[in-house]
C-alpha positions in Angstrom: -11.2 10.7 -4.4 -8.4 9.4 -6.5 -8.3 5.6 -6.7 -5.0 3.8 -6.2 -3.4 0.4 -6.8 -1.4 -0.7 -3.7 2.0 -0.1 -5.3 1.0 3.4 -6.4 -0.3 4.2 -2.9 3.0 3.2 -1.3 4.8 5.5 -3.6 2.3 8.3 -3.2 2.7 8.2 0.6 6.4 8.4 0.2 7.0 5.1 1.9 9.0 3.8 -1.1 11.0 5.7 -3.8 10.0 3.6 -6.8 7.4 1.1 -8.1 10.1 -1.5 -8.1 10.8 -1.1 -4.4 7.0 -1.3 -3.7 6.8 -4.5 -5.8 9.6 -6.1 -3.8 8.1 -5.2 -0.4 4.6 -6.3 -1.5 5.8 -9.7 -2.9 7.8 -10.3 0.3 4.6 -10.0 2.3 5.6 -6.9 4.1 2.4 -4.9 3.3 -1.0 -5.5 4.7 -4.4 -4.2 3.8 -7.0 -4.2 6.5 -4.8 -6.5 8.6 -4.4 -9.1 5.9 -1.0 -9.6 4.1 -1.5 -8.5 0.5 1.0 -9.8 -2.2 -0.8 -8.3 -5.2 0.7 -5.0 -6.2 -2.2 -4.2 -8.4 -4.8 -4.6 -5.5 -7.3 -1.7 -5.9 -7.7 0.3 -2.7 -11.0 1.8 -1.5 -11.6 4.7 0.9 -11.3 3.5 4.4 -8.8 0.7 3.7 -6.0 0.6 6.3 -2.6 0.0 4.8 0.4 -1.0 6.9 4.1 -1.3 6.1 6.2 -2.0 9.1 5.4 0.5 11.8 3.7 2.8 9.4 0.0 2.8 8.7 -2.5 5.0 6.9 -6.2 5.0 6.1 -6.9 5.5 2.4 -8.6 8.8 1.8 -7.2 10.5 4.9 -3.7 11.6 4.1 
């Protein structure tokens, strides 16, 4: 499995168009990892982590 940083994952999923957009959303506290708001864009994700942005959510390693 490819490993991702949080900002890269948002872009990979197509939830944002750029790393800059991801950075803004993450710093604004709009993204959570496993139900906890994450403000570090470089947060390393592991298989099984649940990422949420607004109404969207995804489990790392699934899609």
